[in-house]
C-alpha positions, 0 to 999 in steps of 0.5 A: 635201353634207358627210357626217356622220361616223357616218352609216354606223353603225347606231344601237343601242338600250340594249335591244340592247346588254343583249341582246348582253351577256346572250348573251356571258354564256352564262346567267350573271345579268347583275345579279350579275355586272356590276352593283354597288351603291354605299354611296349605294344606286346600282346601277352598270351595265356600260354607259350609253346616251343613254337613261339621261340624264334631262336634256337636256344636248346643247343647250349647254355650261355655261361653268365659271370657271377653277379655281385652285391654292390654298395653305393657310397656317396663320398663327402668325407674320404675317411668316412667313405672308407669306413663305410666301404669296409663296414659294407664289405664286412657285411657282404658287399662284393663291389663298391660304387663311389660317387665322387666330387671329382677324379682329383681326390686321394684315391690311396686313403679312400681305398685304404685296407680294401683288397681291390683285387678281389673287391670291384671298385666302381667310381662315378663323378659329379664333375670331370675337369681336364686338369683333374683327369691329368693329375689322375693319369700321372698319379701312381697312388693306386693300381688303376686296372683294378678300378672301373670308371663310370664316365658319361658326358651324354648321360650328364647332358641328358640328366642335368642339361649341361656337359661337364665342360662342353661337348668338345672337351668332354669327348676329348677327355674321354678319348685321352683316357681311352688311349692311355696304356691299359695298365695305366687307366681304369679297366672300364671308362664309359658308362651309359646311364640307361636308368634315367630313361626308366625312372623318367617313365619310358617304356621298356622298348624306349629304354632299350633304344635310347641305351643303344643310341646313347652308346652308339654316340660313343662308338661313333666317336671312339670306335674300337678304342672302346674295349667294354662298356657299362650299362646302368639300368633300372628294374621296375616291377613287371617281373618277367618283362624286366628279365627279358629286358636285361637279356635283350639289352645284352643281345643288342649290344653284342649286335651293335659292338660286333659292327665296330669290331668289339668282341667283349661283353658289356657290364650291366649294373642294375638297380630297382626303379625309383618310379614305383617307390612310395613315401607312405607304407614305405616297408612295401618298398622292400618287397618291391626292391626284392622282387626287382633285384630278383629280376635283375639277377635272373636277367643276367645283371653283372652287379646289383645295387639295391635301394634303401627302403626309406631313401625317399624321406630319410638321410643315409643311415646304416640301418637302411643300408644294412637292410638293402644289402641283406636283401642281396645277401639273402638272395645270394646265400639263402635262396641260392641265386648265386648257384643259378646259371642262366635259368631264364634261357629256354623259357618260352614265355621269356624267350619270346618276350626277349625277341620282341623287346630286342626286335622293337628296340632295334627298329626304334634304334634304327629310326633314331639313327636315321633321324640324326642320332641320339644327341640330335634327339636331345638337342631338339627335345624329341626324346623328352617328348616321347618319354613324357608321353609314356610317362603320362600314359602310366600316370594316368593309369595309376590315377585311375587305379588301373595300375595299383601301388599298395599303400598309395592308391589302394589299401591305404592306412590313415595311421601312416602320418609322414609329415614329422619323418621327412629328413629330406625333401621327397619330391622332384625339386628342379634347380633353376639354372641355365642349361643348354637343353631341358634335362630329362627328369626322373619322377615317381608316380606317387608324387602328386598324391603324396603332396596332398596327403602331406598338406592334409597333415599340416605339411608346409612344403611346396 
């Protein structure tokens, strides 16, 4: 008879673990010493036990699709963009995300020599006019079913304060694309820019709830015409929570989409947060983005698009792009993150945090829907107010050094002189233009501190 490995070990209950810990504390308060509370109101314990798992995860291992290394390319010149894409693919990229001025471009030249049957192509647009979409729909330049679009008029409204055209026309354009025969349209059309809520300072519960409410606005309009959807998320530095956040998002999408009869999974595109990236001691950004990409992969993201370590102050450059891409190549090919199959499943701590984030996110989502939905939250700036409150709490922690960013508010170096290295304006620069609503703004934690340091170096910027 084959002996089981742990048969000789006595099972220990959660109660017994806690009693032993309290004995070792010698009278100190267990909750004050060892339990901390996250910004989401989740109390994190010093240990987790099988008793903490609400869902039965032992019955099967959910198989996740392989994650892809994604390169983001802003298209200003078709020829140069094509060259950049080919170089990125040669350097390890498995997916390309193009930011395009409009749909009315020469896709054939853009994708020349790219095997887009094996390299995933994603396209997002700075403008979205009806005439451009009609020209694209009637075009036979490319096999459209191999391309995904990231069209998000509500995200445009939230981040810019205006629709592409207007609400009615934007939603009609989406509907027209969704009704196009499958072989004549992109394989995915609707995207949710949930990264905005993280970069604006929202808690993970807010990020999940707003992403779900944002998606529900499209589901309310188009129902089962939507076969799948893309969530673009930003991943911060709270490693295990971020793993749980991505898992909770996938779980919540399955719950919501089932109500509309949609059976396909969502596509999750992850990228590191901008919020904790720094101008000073900028090489620390490589460490931050590496752990954030790791969390994205372990959480089950379908594609990971890294941030360049110098994006705050440098223009696009081949060296920084190669470093960012190589971080992902190293994770995939040398750290074997492509061999992992859902490693977070069954981990008591992560499962518990996933459950709590999903529950709290669902509660907030239901509250948003009960009060008129996400568009109403945007119209009356309710979402803005809540995000600003959360962002300010985090900012206060950073300002008081309760939240540490090495090189910025701790372990700083006077040798770091950045005044003469600025190729781009490194701070939030809101354009003065008439908008329907106040845009939700992304803001880094270190901006005020960095402005003060730059001025002490003689910088004349504002």
